[in-house]
Structure formats: structure tokens, C-alpha cells
C-alpha positions in Angstrom: 10.7 -14.4 52.7 7.6 -13.2 50.8 4.8 -15.7 50.6 2.5 -14.8 47.7 -1.1 -15.7 48.5 -3.6 -14.5 45.9 -7.1 -14.3 47.3 -10.2 -14.8 45.2 -9.8 -11.7 43.1 -12.7 -12.2 40.6 -12.7 -10.5 37.3 -15.7 -8.1 37.3 -18.5 -8.3 34.9 -17.9 -5.3 32.8 -21.0 -5.5 30.6 -23.6 -5.2 33.3 -26.1 -2.4 32.9 -25.1 0.8 34.6 -27.6 2.6 36.9 -25.8 5.7 38.3 -28.7 8.1 39.1 -28.0 10.9 41.5 -30.0 13.7 42.9 -27.9 16.7 41.6 -30.0 19.7 42.6 -32.9 20.4 45.0 -34.9 23.6 45.7 -37.9 23.5 48.0 -39.7 20.4 49.4 -38.6 17.3 47.6 -39.5 13.8 49.0 -38.1 10.4 48.2 -39.8 7.0 48.5 -37.9 3.8 47.7 -39.7 0.7 46.7 -39.1 -1.0 50.1 -40.2 2.1 52.1 -43.7 2.7 53.5 -43.5 6.5 53.4 -41.7 9.4 51.8 -38.7 10.9 53.4 -36.8 14.1 52.7 -34.4 13.9 49.7 -31.0 15.3 49.7 -28.4 16.2 47.1 -26.1 13.3 46.4 -28.8 10.6 47.0 -28.4 7.6 44.7 -31.6 6.5 43.0 -32.9 3.2 41.6 -35.4 3.2 38.7 -38.2 2.0 41.0 -37.7 5.0 43.4 -40.3 7.7 43.5 -39.8 11.5 43.8 -42.5 13.8 45.0 -42.2 17.5 44.5 -44.4 20.1 46.2 -45.7 23.0 44.1 -42.9 25.4 43.4 -40.2 22.9 44.2 -37.6 21.7 41.7 -35.1 18.9 41.5 -32.6 17.6 39.0 -31.2 14.1 38.7 -28.0 13.0 37.0 -29.0 9.9 35.1 -26.8 6.9 34.2 -26.9 8.0 30.6 -25.1 11.2 31.6 -28.1 13.4 30.9 -29.8 15.6 33.5 -33.5 15.1 34.2 -35.6 18.0 35.5 -38.2 16.3 37.7 -41.7 17.7 37.2 -43.1 19.7 40.1 -46.4 19.1 41.9 -46.6 15.4 41.2 -45.1 12.0 41.9 -42.5 10.7 39.4 -40.8 7.4 39.0 -37.1 7.7 38.5 -37.5 5.4 35.5 -39.8 8.0 33.9 -36.9 10.4 33.6 -33.8 8.2 33.5 -35.1 5.0 32.0 -35.1 1.4 33.2 -32.0 -0.6 34.3 -30.7 -3.1 36.6 -31.2 -2.3 40.3 -28.0 -1.3 41.9 -26.3 -4.0 43.9 -22.8 -3.4 45.1 -20.6 -5.9 43.4 -18.3 -7.8 45.9 -15.2 -9.4 44.6 -14.6 -11.0 48.0 -16.1 -10.8 51.5 -15.1 -7.7 53.5 -12.1 -8.2 55.7 -11.7 -6.2 58.9 -8.1 -5.7 59.9 -7.4 -6.0 63.6 -6.4 -2.9 65.6 -2.9 -4.4 66.0 -2.3 -3.6 62.3 -1.6 -0.1 63.4 1.9 -1.2 64.4 2.7 -2.7 61.0 3.2 -1.1 57.6 -0.1 -2.4 56.1 -0.8 -1.4 52.6 -3.2 1.5 52.2 -3.1 1.7 48.4 -3.4 -0.1 46.0 -5.3 -3.0 47.5 -8.2 -5.1 46.1 -8.5 -2.8 43.1 -7.9 -2.4 39.4 -5.8 0.6 38.2 -5.7 2.9 35.2 -2.1 3.8 35.5 1.0 1.7 35.0 2.9 3.9 37.5 0.7 3.9 40.7 1.5 5.6 43.9 2.1 3.0 46.6 1.0 4.0 50.1 1.3 2.3 53.5 0.8 2.8 57.2 3.5 4.8 59.1 5.1 2.7 61.8 6.3 4.4 65.0 10.1 4.1 65.3 10.7 3.1 61.7 13.0 5.3 59.7 13.4 3.2 56.5 10.9 1.1 54.5 11.8 -1.6 52.0 9.2 -1.9 49.2 8.7 -4.9 47.1 6.3 -5.4 44.1 5.8 -8.8 42.6 3.3 -10.4 40.2 1.5 -13.7 40.8 3.7 -15.5 38.3 6.9 -14.2 39.9 8.1 -12.9 36.6 8.3 -9.3 38.0 10.2 -8.3 41.1 10.8 -4.6 41.8 12.1 -3.2 45.1 13.4 0.0 46.5 13.9 1.7 49.9 12.6 5.0 51.2 12.1 7.0 54.4 8.6 8.1 53.2 5.3 6.3 53.5 4.5 6.5 49.8 6.4 6.2 46.6 5.7 6.1 42.9 6.1 2.7 41.3 8.9 3.0 38.7 9.5 -0.6 37.8 8.6 -2.4 34.5 5.2 -1.4 33.2 2.3 -3.3 34.7 0.3 -5.6 32.5 -3.5 -6.0 32.5 -3.4 -9.8 32.5 -1.4 -10.0 35.8 -2.1 -9.6 39.5 0.3 -7.8 41.7 1.2 -7.5 45.4 3.0 -4.8 47.3 5.0 -5.8 50.4 6.6 -3.3 52.8 9.1 -4.1 55.5 10.5 -1.7 58.1 14.0 -1.4 59.5 12.4 -2.4 62.9 11.4 -5.8 61.6 7.7 -5.2 60.9 6.1 -6.3 57.6 2.8 -5.7 55.8 2.6 -9.5 55.5 1.5 -9.6 59.1 -1.9 -8.3 58.1 -4.2 -11.3 58.2 -7.1 -12.2 55.9 -7.0 -9.2 53.6 -7.0 -9.1 49.8 -4.3 -6.6 49.0 -3.7 -7.6 45.3 -4.3 -5.3 42.4 -4.3 -5.4 38.6 -4.3 -3.1 35.6 -7.5 -2.4 33.7 -7.3 -3.6 30.1 -7.1 -1.1 27.2 -10.7 -1.5 26.0 -12.2 -0.9 29.4 -9.7 1.9 30.1 -11.0 3.7 27.0 -14.6 3.1 28.1 -13.8 4.8 31.4 -12.3 7.8 29.7 -15.4 8.1 27.4 -17.9 7.9 30.2 -15.9 10.3 32.4 -15.8 12.8 29.6 -19.6 12.5 29.1 -20.3 13.0 32.8 -18.0 16.0 33.1 -20.0 17.8 30.3 -23.0 18.0 32.6 -23.6 21.1 34.7 -23.0 19.5 38.1 -21.7 20.6 41.4 -18.2 19.3 42.4 -19.8 17.1 45.0 -22.3 15.4 42.7 -19.8 15.0 39.9 -17.4 13.4 42.4 -20.0 11.0 43.6 -21.0 10.1 40.0 -17.3 9.5 39.0 -16.5 7.5 42.2 -19.5 5.2 41.7 -18.6 4.7 38.0 -15.0 3.9 38.9 -15.8 1.4 41.6 -19.1 -0.3 40.7 -18.4 -1.0 37.1 -14.7 -1.0 36.6 -13.4 -2.1 40.1 -11.2 1.1 40.2 -11.6 1.3 44.0 -8.3 3.1 44.5 -9.2 5.9 42.1 -12.7 6.2 43.7 -11.2 6.5 47.2 -8.6 9.0 46.1 -11.3 11.2 44.5 -13.6 11.0 47.5 -10.7 11.7 49.9 -10.1 14.9 47.9 -13.7 16.0 48.5 -13.4 15.3 52.2 -10.2 17.3 52.5 -12.1 20.1 50.8 -14.6 19.8 53.7 -17.5 18.5 51.7 -20.9 19.0 53.3 -22.5 16.2 51.2 -23.3 13.3 53.6 -23.3 10.8 50.7 -19.6 11.5 50.0 -18.6 10.4 53.5 -21.0 7.4 53.3 -19.5 6.1 50.1 -15.9 6.7 51.2 -16.5 4.8 54.4 -18.2 2.0 52.5 -15.2 1.8 50.1 -12.7 1.7 53.0 -14.5 -1.2 54.5 -14.7 -2.9 51.1 -10.9 -2.9 50.7 -10.3 -3.8 54.4 -9.2 -0.4 55.7 -11.2 -0.6 58.9 -9.3 2.1 60.8 -9.9 4.6 58.1 -13.6 3.8 58.0 -13.9 4.6 61.7 -12.6 8.2 61.3 
């Protein structure tokens, strides 16, 4: 029998100032010094910047920064510049945590633990549900319920992912996916993880679409655009599943931007996908 336990899934603070500054282009010798550093270090494309960070460009070097207001700042060469000089002031970036990180045990590999969605908000009412493949299992029973037990949708499949096709999800509810195998294993055997999810409300969904459109108008590389979008999704709208899917796409395309792998690994840990973070 399903036991619905809804962890501390805190509603995010949507109105906090956004600081999503990224190094989007570098030519020549460009150095970065964060406020807590004693010396400058080499800067790389994809680095995330706070307003208090400093960039130093040698003569003949050039760099561009994607600012949180979606404009691109061309950093002056031959001098030291504060990021706030070109991108403005804002709140220092601190990763918002809805709940402490949970690290699934290695034994979870033998159960159909939920891969997505978990500990996230969603934009779509028809999400793709994904879970871990269990050796020896040929059929999976999938159940979706809400916290108030007013919705109960279930189906069976031989695959390890399926599109949710039940009643439309509502933004004022929290949901849980449970998967059971024909060998008697259940996703409920995962201990101490927040695997609930919710739907983003209409107002914030519209804000996301507007900000995404603004960011995509900038002349950015695929890698930097992906980093900017992933950070926007996760840090300010709790759209962790969407951020992970976007970054996974970049990784499958053999991204050479270290920050892509770092952010994806951090997101895996954030939602409790410890095994994926190790890869």
C-alpha cells in the first residue's frame, strides 16, 4: 500500500533579485578574482559571476559577459573591471535549498527509484515519468497521486519512462510517483529522499517564458545559453527537472564546457540522484 509522505517542499521565493551573470566569450588572457580570493585566476567560458567579482583583461584581450538583465557586456581591455560595473548590482548568488541534500544508498540500484520528476516544479501538465531499470523486471506499475488523495492515476508498461496522461496537474497541489516491478520491488524502498513535485503557477510560467525569450535573443554559444537557461530554471523557479534535461542534452552532445558538468552534477545531488552525480 502506498504511504504518502510529503517532505518539507518549501515554496520558493519567486521575487528574489536574479543574478545570472556568465562569461560568454573569451579571447586572449582574461583573469578572474572573486571577493574571497587573494589572487587572480584564469577565467573560462561558462564561469558564473557575482557583482563583486573582478575581471582583468590584458592588452589585446577581450571578454563578454551575459548579464542577468539578458544584455551582453563587453568587458574593457587593459584594466580591471568589477562585474557590477557592466552588469549592475544585485543579490549575491546563493543556491536556494528547499530541503537538505539526500544521498540515496547504493542499494537503490536494485529498485525502480524515481529519476524524474523529483523535488522539482514543472511547466508541463503532461510530464515524462522516468525511473531506474531493475534487472529481471519486465513490467512496471506506475502510480501518480496528489497529497490530498483526490487524484489517482495508474498504468503499466515494460519501459522505464512514460508520459503522464492522467487528469491535468494543478499548481496548488503536490504529487508523488510510485513505481512497482513485477519482481516485487518498489520505488518506496528509497529512504530519506524528497521525490514530490508540483506544477508552476500560470503567472510564474509566463515569467519564465518571457525571460527565456529574452535570453535566447542574445548572440550566445549553445553552451552558455544552456547554462544561463538551466540556472534560470533551477535557481529562481525550482524547475530542476527542466534544468537537468537541458544540461543532459548538452552532455550528450559532448560539451567541452566544464561548468556544464559541474552544474549538472550539483543538480543531481540536489535532487538526490547520487549515482548519476558520480558518473
